[in-house]
C-alpha positions in Angstrom: 151.2 120.0 116.0 148.7 120.0 118.0 144.7 119.1 118.1 142.7 122.7 118.1 139.8 122.4 120.5 136.9 124.0 119.2 134.7 123.6 122.3 132.7 126.6 123.4 133.4 128.3 120.0 129.9 127.2 118.9 126.7 126.6 120.2 125.0 123.5 120.4 122.5 124.7 118.0 124.4 126.0 115.5 127.7 124.0 115.7 129.8 125.6 113.0 132.5 128.2 112.5 132.7 130.8 110.0 135.7 133.3 109.7 137.9 135.1 107.5 141.9 135.0 107.8 144.5 136.8 106.1 148.1 135.5 106.0 151.3 138.0 105.2 154.4 137.0 103.6 157.2 136.1 106.3 154.2 136.4 109.0 152.8 133.5 111.5 151.9 130.9 109.3 148.9 128.4 110.5 151.1 125.6 112.3 150.5 122.1 111.5 147.0 120.9 113.9 144.2 118.6 113.3 140.5 118.5 114.8 137.1 116.8 114.7 135.3 119.5 112.6 135.9 118.8 108.9 136.6 122.0 107.2 135.9 124.1 104.0 138.7 126.6 102.8 137.6 128.7 100.0 140.8 131.5 98.9 139.2 135.0 98.2 142.9 137.1 97.0 146.1 135.8 96.6 147.2 132.0 96.9 148.8 130.2 100.0 149.7 126.8 100.6 147.6 123.7 101.9 149.5 120.8 103.2 147.1 118.2 104.3 148.9 114.9 105.7 152.0 114.1 102.4 149.9 116.2 100.1 150.6 120.0 99.3 148.3 122.1 97.3 148.9 125.0 95.8 145.6 127.4 96.5 144.5 130.4 94.3 142.0 132.8 94.6 138.7 131.2 93.3 139.9 127.6 95.2 138.0 126.0 97.6 139.5 123.0 99.3 138.3 120.0 101.8 140.1 119.2 105.1 138.5 115.9 106.4 138.2 115.4 110.1 140.9 114.0 111.8 143.3 115.5 109.4 146.9 117.0 110.0 147.1 120.0 107.9 148.4 123.8 108.0 148.8 126.7 106.0 151.2 129.1 104.8 152.1 131.6 101.8 155.1 131.8 99.8 154.4 135.0 97.9 151.8 137.3 98.3 149.5 137.9 101.3 146.4 135.6 101.2 142.9 136.4 102.2 140.8 133.0 102.8 137.3 132.3 104.5 137.4 129.0 106.6 133.9 126.7 107.8 134.2 124.2 110.0 131.4 121.9 111.0 131.3 119.9 114.2 130.2 116.2 114.1 127.4 117.0 115.8 126.0 119.0 113.0 126.0 116.1 110.9 124.7 113.9 113.6 121.3 116.5 113.8 120.6 115.8 110.3 
């Protein structure tokens, strides 16, 4: 379990991270971590298991999940490869609004 430090990955004028990610069965998983920014995950292909705190959800293509600020979470695959997008909005985005 670790704190994911996102400093330096964004610019002050655009404090968000948006990337795609792929996980293969039997490969590395997204290990247990947390960060200050809220995160959205949208599964484009395949399926994965998202663990948020004590909650465990199976996400499939087309599903979107929200991970709150400071919530411990991890992602892994049990079956087929998964492709998903994630969007992390740092707290400064909400402060600017």
